[in-house]
C-alpha positions as CSV (number, residue, x, y, z in Angstrom):
1,X,13.9,69.5,-27.0
2,X,13.0,69.6,-30.6
3,X,9.9,67.8,-31.9
4,X,11.2,64.9,-34.0
5,X,14.0,64.4,-31.6
6,X,11.2,63.4,-29.3
7,X,9.9,61.1,-31.9
8,X,13.4,59.7,-32.3
9,X,13.6,59.0,-28.6
10,X,10.4,57.2,-27.6
11,X,7.8,55.2,-29.5
12,X,4.2,54.8,-28.5
13,X,1.9,52.9,-30.7
14,X,-1.7,53.7,-30.0
15,X,-4.8,51.5,-30.4
16,X,-6.1,52.6,-33.7
17,X,-9.2,52.2,-35.8
18,X,-9.2,51.5,-39.5
19,X,-7.8,54.4,-41.5
20,X,-7.1,56.5,-38.4
21,X,-3.6,58.0,-38.0
22,X,-1.8,57.1,-34.8
23,X,0.3,58.8,-32.2
24,X,3.9,57.5,-32.5
25,X,7.1,58.2,-30.5
26,X,10.4,56.3,-30.1
27,X,12.9,55.9,-27.3
28,X,16.2,55.6,-29.2
29,X,19.6,55.0,-27.5
30,X,22.2,55.6,-30.2
31,X,24.3,52.5,-29.7
32,X,25.1,50.8,-33.0
33,X,24.5,47.1,-33.3
34,X,26.0,45.2,-36.2
35,X,24.0,42.2,-37.2
36,X,24.7,39.2,-39.4
37,X,21.9,38.3,-41.8
38,X,20.4,35.1,-40.3
39,X,19.9,32.2,-42.8
40,X,18.0,29.4,-41.1
41,X,17.8,26.1,-42.8
42,X,14.6,25.2,-44.7
43,X,12.9,23.3,-41.9
44,X,14.0,25.5,-39.0
45,X,11.3,26.4,-36.4
46,X,11.4,28.6,-33.4
47,X,13.1,26.9,-30.4
48,X,13.4,27.0,-26.7
49,X,10.0,28.4,-25.6
50,X,8.4,29.1,-22.3
51,X,5.1,27.4,-21.4
52,X,2.4,30.0,-20.7
53,X,-0.7,28.6,-19.0
54,X,-3.1,26.9,-21.3
55,X,-1.1,27.4,-24.5
56,X,-0.3,24.3,-26.6
57,X,2.7,23.6,-28.8
58,X,2.3,20.9,-31.4
59,X,5.0,20.2,-34.0
60,X,4.2,18.1,-37.1
61,X,7.1,17.7,-39.5
62,X,8.1,21.3,-40.3
63,X,4.9,23.0,-39.0
64,X,4.5,24.4,-35.5
65,X,1.0,24.9,-34.3
66,X,0.6,27.2,-31.3
67,X,-3.0,26.8,-29.9
68,X,-5.2,28.3,-27.3
69,X,-3.4,31.6,-27.3
70,X,-5.3,34.1,-25.2
71,X,-5.1,37.8,-25.4
72,X,-2.0,39.2,-23.6
73,X,0.0,36.0,-23.9
74,X,3.8,36.3,-23.7
75,X,5.9,33.5,-25.1
76,X,9.7,33.6,-24.4
77,X,11.9,32.1,-27.0
78,X,15.6,31.3,-27.2
79,X,15.4,31.7,-31.0
80,X,12.6,32.6,-33.3
81,X,13.6,31.5,-36.8
82,X,11.3,30.1,-39.6
83,X,13.0,28.3,-42.5
84,X,11.8,28.6,-46.1
85,X,9.9,25.3,-45.9
86,X,8.6,25.8,-42.4
87,X,5.3,27.2,-41.0
88,X,4.2,28.7,-37.7
89,X,0.5,28.9,-37.0
90,X,-1.0,30.9,-34.1
91,X,-4.5,30.0,-33.1
92,X,-5.7,32.9,-31.1
93,X,-8.8,33.4,-29.0
94,X,-10.1,36.2,-31.3
95,X,-9.0,38.6,-34.0
96,X,-8.5,41.3,-31.3
97,X,-6.1,39.1,-29.3
98,X,-2.4,40.0,-29.1
99,X,0.6,37.6,-28.4
100,X,4.1,38.9,-27.7
101,X,7.0,36.7,-28.7
102,X,10.1,37.9,-26.8
103,X,13.3,36.5,-28.2
104,X,16.4,36.4,-26.0
105,X,18.6,35.6,-29.0
106,X,20.8,33.2,-27.1
107,X,22.7,32.6,-30.4
108,X,23.4,36.4,-30.6
109,X,21.7,36.6,-33.9
110,X,18.7,38.4,-35.4
111,X,15.6,36.4,-36.0
112,X,15.3,35.1,-39.6
113,X,11.8,34.5,-41.0
114,X,11.9,32.9,-44.4
115,X,8.8,30.7,-44.3
116,X,5.1,31.2,-43.4
117,X,3.6,32.8,-40.3
118,X,-0.2,32.7,-39.9
119,X,-2.4,34.2,-37.2
120,X,-6.0,35.3,-36.8
121,X,-5.1,38.0,-34.3
122,X,-2.2,40.3,-33.5
123,X,1.4,38.9,-33.4
124,X,4.4,40.8,-32.1
125,X,7.9,39.4,-32.7
126,X,10.5,41.3,-30.6
127,X,14.3,40.6,-30.9
128,X,16.8,43.3,-29.7
129,X,19.3,41.8,-32.1
130,X,17.0,42.5,-35.0
131,X,14.6,40.8,-37.4
132,X,15.2,39.8,-41.0
133,X,12.1,38.8,-43.0
134,X,13.4,37.1,-46.2
135,X,12.2,37.1,-49.8
136,X,10.4,33.8,-49.4
137,X,8.6,34.8,-46.3
138,X,4.8,35.0,-46.3
139,X,3.1,36.5,-43.2
140,X,-0.7,36.6,-42.9
141,X,-2.1,38.1,-39.7
142,X,-4.7,40.3,-38.3
143,X,-2.0,42.6,-37.1
144,X,1.8,42.2,-37.3
145,X,4.5,44.0,-35.4
146,X,8.3,43.3,-35.9
147,X,10.4,45.2,-33.4
148,X,14.1,45.5,-32.8
149,X,13.3,47.5,-29.7
150,X,12.2,46.3,-26.2
151,X,8.7,46.0,-24.8
152,X,8.1,45.5,-21.1
153,X,5.8,42.7,-20.0
154,X,3.6,45.0,-18.0
155,X,3.2,47.6,-20.8
156,X,2.3,44.8,-23.3
157,X,-0.3,43.3,-21.0
158,X,-1.8,46.6,-20.2
159,X,-2.0,47.5,-23.9
160,X,-3.5,44.1,-24.9
161,X,-6.1,44.4,-22.2
162,X,-7.0,48.0,-22.9
163,X,-5.7,49.4,-19.6
164,X,-3.5,51.8,-21.6
165,X,-4.0,53.1,-25.1
166,X,-0.3,53.2,-26.2
167,X,2.4,50.6,-26.5
168,X,5.9,51.8,-25.7
169,X,9.1,50.5,-27.3
170,X,12.4,51.1,-25.5
171,X,15.9,50.7,-26.7
172,X,18.3,49.9,-23.8
173,X,21.8,48.7,-24.6
174,X,20.6,47.0,-27.8
175,X,18.5,48.3,-30.7
176,X,18.2,46.0,-33.6
177,X,17.5,46.6,-37.3
178,X,14.3,45.4,-38.9
179,X,14.1,44.5,-42.6
180,X,11.4,43.0,-44.9
181,X,12.0,41.6,-48.3
182,X,9.1,39.2,-48.1
183,X,5.3,39.6,-48.2
184,X,3.2,40.8,-45.3
185,X,-0.6,40.8,-45.4
186,X,-2.3,42.3,-42.4
187,X,-4.8,45.0,-41.4
188,X,-2.1,46.8,-39.4
189,X,1.6,46.5,-40.0
190,X,4.4,48.0,-37.8
191,X,8.1,47.7,-38.5
192,X,10.0,49.3,-35.7
193,X,13.8,49.4,-35.1
194,X,17.0,51.3,-35.2
195,X,16.9,51.1,-39.1
196,X,13.9,49.9,-41.0
197,X,14.2,48.6,-44.6
198,X,11.3,47.4,-46.7
199,X,12.2,45.9,-50.1
200,X,9.4,43.5,-50.0
201,X,5.6,43.9,-50.2
202,X,3.4,45.2,-47.4
203,X,-0.3,44.8,-48.1
204,X,-2.6,46.6,-45.7
205,X,-5.9,47.5,-47.5
206,X,-8.0,49.7,-45.3
207,X,-5.7,49.6,-42.3
208,X,-2.5,51.2,-41.2
209,X,1.2,50.8,-42.2
210,X,3.8,52.3,-39.8
211,X,7.5,52.2,-40.3
212,X,9.6,54.0,-37.7
213,X,13.3,54.1,-36.9
214,X,15.9,56.0,-34.9
215,X,18.1,56.2,-38.0
216,X,16.6,55.4,-41.4
217,X,13.5,54.1,-43.1
218,X,13.9,52.6,-46.6
219,X,10.5,52.0,-48.1
220,X,9.7,49.4,-50.8
221,X,6.3,48.3,-52.1
222,X,3.2,49.1,-50.1
223,X,-0.3,48.2,-51.2
224,X,-2.1,50.6,-49.0
225,X,-5.5,51.1,-50.7
226,X,-7.7,52.8,-48.1
227,X,-4.9,52.6,-45.5
228,X,-3.0,55.2,-43.7
229,X,0.8,55.3,-44.0
230,X,3.0,56.8,-41.4
231,X,6.8,57.0,-41.6
232,X,9.1,58.5,-38.9
233,X,12.9,58.4,-38.8
234,X,16.1,60.2,-39.1
235,X,16.2,59.7,-42.9
236,X,13.4,58.3,-45.2
237,X,14.1,56.8,-48.6
238,X,11.0,55.7,-50.5
239,X,11.3,53.6,-53.6
240,X,7.7,52.6,-53.3
241,X,4.7,53.6,-55.4
242,X,2.0,54.5,-52.9
243,X,-1.5,54.5,-54.4
244,X,-4.9,55.3,-52.9
245,X,-3.8,55.5,-49.3
246,X,-6.2,57.2,-47.0
247,X,-3.4,59.4,-45.8
248,X,0.4,59.5,-46.1
249,X,2.7,61.1,-43.5
250,X,6.5,61.1,-43.6
251,X,8.5,63.1,-41.0
252,X,12.3,63.0,-40.8
253,X,15.0,64.8,-38.8
254,X,17.1,64.7,-41.9
255,X,16.3,63.9,-45.6
256,X,13.2,62.5,-47.3
257,X,13.8,61.1,-50.7
258,X,10.7,60.0,-52.8
259,X,11.5,58.1,-56.0
260,X,8.1,56.9,-57.1
261,X,4.6,58.4,-57.2
262,X,2.5,58.9,-54.1
263,X,-1.3,59.3,-54.1
264,X,-3.8,59.5,-51.2
265,X,-7.5,60.1,-51.0
266,X,-6.8,62.2,-48.0
267,X,-3.9,64.5,-46.8
268,X,-0.3,64.1,-47.6
269,X,2.5,65.4,-45.4
270,X,6.2,65.3,-46.3
271,X,8.3,67.1,-43.7
272,X,12.1,66.9,-43.8
273,X,14.3,68.8,-41.3
274,X,11.5,68.2,-38.7
275,X,13.8,69.2,-35.9
276,X,14.5,72.5,-37.6
277,X,18.3,72.4,-37.5
278,X,18.6,73.1,-41.3
279,X,20.0,69.6,-42.0
280,X,17.2,68.0,-43.9
281,X,16.0,68.2,-47.5
282,X,12.8,67.0,-49.2
283,X,13.4,65.5,-52.7
284,X,10.8,64.0,-54.9
285,X,12.2,62.8,-58.3
286,X,15.4,64.7,-57.8
287,X,19.0,63.5,-57.3
288,X,22.4,65.3,-57.3
289,X,25.8,63.8,-58.0
290,X,28.2,65.7,-55.9
291,X,31.2,64.4,-57.9
292,X,29.9,65.3,-61.4
293,X,27.6,68.1,-60.2
294,X,24.9,66.5,-62.4
295,X,21.2,66.9,-61.5
296,X,18.7,64.2,-62.4
297,X,15.1,65.2,-62.5
298,X,12.3,62.6,-63.0
299,X,8.5,62.8,-63.0
300,X,7.4,61.7,-59.5
301,X,3.9,63.1,-59.0
302,X,2.3,63.7,-55.7
303,X,-1.5,63.6,-55.8
304,X,-3.9,64.2,-52.9
305,X,-7.7,64.2,-52.5
306,X,-7.1,66.5,-49.4
307,X,-4.4,68.9,-48.4
308,X,-0.7,68.6,-49.3
309,X,2.0,70.0,-46.9
310,X,5.7,69.9,-48.0
311,X,8.4,71.2,-45.7
312,X,12.2,71.1,-45.6
313,X,15.4,73.0,-45.7
314,X,15.8,72.5,-49.5
315,X,12.8,71.3,-51.5
316,X,13.0,69.8,-55.0
317,X,9.9,68.6,-56.7
318,X,10.4,66.7,-60.0
319,X,6.8,65.9,-60.8
320,X,3.4,67.6,-60.6
321,X,2.0,68.3,-57.1
322,X,-1.8,68.3,-57.0
323,X,-4.2,68.8,-54.1
324,X,-7.9,68.9,-54.0
325,X,-7.6,71.1,-50.9
326,X,-4.8,73.4,-49.9
327,X,-1.1,73.2,-51.1
328,X,1.5,74.4,-48.6
329,X,5.2,74.4,-49.5
330,X,7.6,75.9,-46.9
331,X,11.3,76.2,-46.9
332,X,13.2,76.5,-43.7
333,X,11.8,79.1,-41.3
334,X,14.6,81.3,-39.9
335,X,12.6,83.6,-37.7
336,X,9.4,84.9,-39.4
337,X,9.6,88.5,-40.5
338,X,13.3,88.6,-39.6
339,X,14.1,85.7,-41.9
340,X,17.3,86.4,-43.9
341,X,18.3,82.9,-45.1
342,X,16.1,80.0,-46.0
343,X,16.2,76.9,-48.1
344,X,15.1,77.0,-51.7
345,X,11.9,75.6,-53.2
346,X,12.3,74.2,-56.7
347,X,9.4,72.8,-58.6
348,X,10.0,71.4,-62.1
349,X,6.5,70.7,-63.1
350,X,3.0,71.8,-62.2
351,X,1.6,72.9,-58.8
352,X,-2.1,72.7,-58.6
353,X,-4.6,73.1,-55.8
354,X,-8.4,73.3,-55.5
355,X,-7.9,75.5,-52.4
356,X,-5.2,77.9,-51.3
357,X,-1.5,77.8,-52.3
358,X,1.0,79.0,-49.8
359,X,4.7,79.1,-50.6
360,X,7.2,80.2,-47.9
361,X,6.6,81.2,-44.3
362,X,7.0,85.0,-44.5
363,X,4.7,86.0,-47.3
364,X,7.5,88.0,-48.8
365,X,8.2,88.1,-52.5
366,X,11.1,85.8,-53.0
367,X,12.9,83.8,-55.7
368,X,11.0,80.9,-54.1
369,X,10.3,78.5,-56.9
370,X,12.3,77.2,-59.8
371,X,10.6,76.1,-63.0
372,X,11.6,73.1,-65.0
373,X,14.6,73.4,-67.2
374,X,14.2,75.8,-70.1
375,X,13.1,79.4,-70.1
376,X,9.6,80.7,-69.4
377,X,9.8,82.6,-72.7
378,X,9.8,79.3,-74.6
379,X,6.8,78.0,-72.7
380,X,8.7,75.7,-70.4
381,X,8.2,77.6,-67.2
382,X,6.4,76.3,-64.2
383,X,2.6,76.4,-64.1
384,X,0.9,77.4,-60.9
385,X,-2.9,77.3,-60.5
386,X,-4.9,77.9,-57.4
387,X,-5.5,80.7,-54.9
388,X,-2.7,82.6,-53.1
389,X,-2.9,82.3,-49.3
390,X,-0.8,84.5,-47.0
391,X,1.3,85.9,-49.8
392,X,2.0,89.6,-49.9
393,X,2.3,90.7,-52.6
394,X,0.4,88.1,-54.5
395,X,3.1,87.9,-57.2
396,X,6.2,85.7,-56.8
397,X,9.3,85.2,-58.9
398,X,9.8,82.1,-61.0
399,X,13.4,81.0,-61.5
400,X,14.1,78.7,-64.4
401,X,17.5,77.1,-64.3
402,X,19.9,76.8,-66.1
403,X,18.9,79.6,-68.4
404,X,18.7,82.0,-65.3
405,X,15.6,83.5,-66.9
406,X,12.9,85.0,-64.7
407,X,9.2,85.6,-65.1
408,X,6.5,86.8,-62.8
409,X,3.5,84.7,-62.0
410,X,0.3,85.8,-60.4
411,X,-2.0,83.7,-58.2
412,X,-5.7,84.4,-57.7
413,X,-6.0,86.0,-54.2
414,X,-7.5,83.9,-51.5
415,X,-11.3,84.1,-51.2
416,X,-11.9,85.0,-54.8
């Protein structure tokens, strides 16, 4: 079974330390669930709860205080909605404590969070009908997980108590969508569902942001200074500007589309067509209108203090790509030395690396890179600086559309 198909079938979220990347997999059952967008009234609070031993529930006006919440507590709710004027506070035993809120969704609706949710530890909200975090929502927690996939009681307790190091999410007959258009502040943030959409703000300085889905991830604003960012899905669309992340990883079975700059102090990996079936392109600052046949190229730079790896069936890079370490850009691998057809690599700006530069899998001389529009003769060709790794010969061809002009570039051989 192909690699990301495994990711697209089972999720495991591992205990992590600050700035450490995680191991992540998803169990995805491809049964579509169409959800209405919940719109709770202003003072709505979660309703119909179980009574775990020792936990207190105290409602004052439009505020629900949940106290004495020990690690591994599971609270079952009929509904888990928070209106725009309402507040839910979790008072947990410690910052390392986890509480799981399992929503049965007796109303058949996704959970709507439009107000405030505060916690000093880790809070998980699980609703198989989905979770919608509205634009007026403000979530402050040590760790926050919103899941449209199921979590078993035993797995959660074992995870919370440290008996197992991974938390598994399963989709049975239902797999809900998760969307955020509000503000989430936490050391670790995980949005997990059939489709994951973030048009709000996720602030996770020094921690970890994970968005993972069976189908699509749509990425909005992420303040990830010092944090790791991991995306895994069928399709990934990033409208976000990612700055000063400790690392950035995006892996998709199908397309990855990046529409705003990405920078990381560590490594950046952008891998489309992860399952290798030649149906997945990697676009940064590039769009194509199939009706007018018009290309739009914008400056979307990718900057890394470590290594940059970019893979896909068809790769289009509208902005400069810069790596302090190695820069690796690979089109689709169709069989090593017997490769006959592979996706193109088009770079419309500058490629720069402090270490090695490797383009293509085979090391053969190819029409592997396209310069920005204009001809090389007029000085508008692509600039490539760095060392050549694994290329034989060292020269490659630079193709500059639409003038169809060619020039030859030479990279400094590796180790010199």
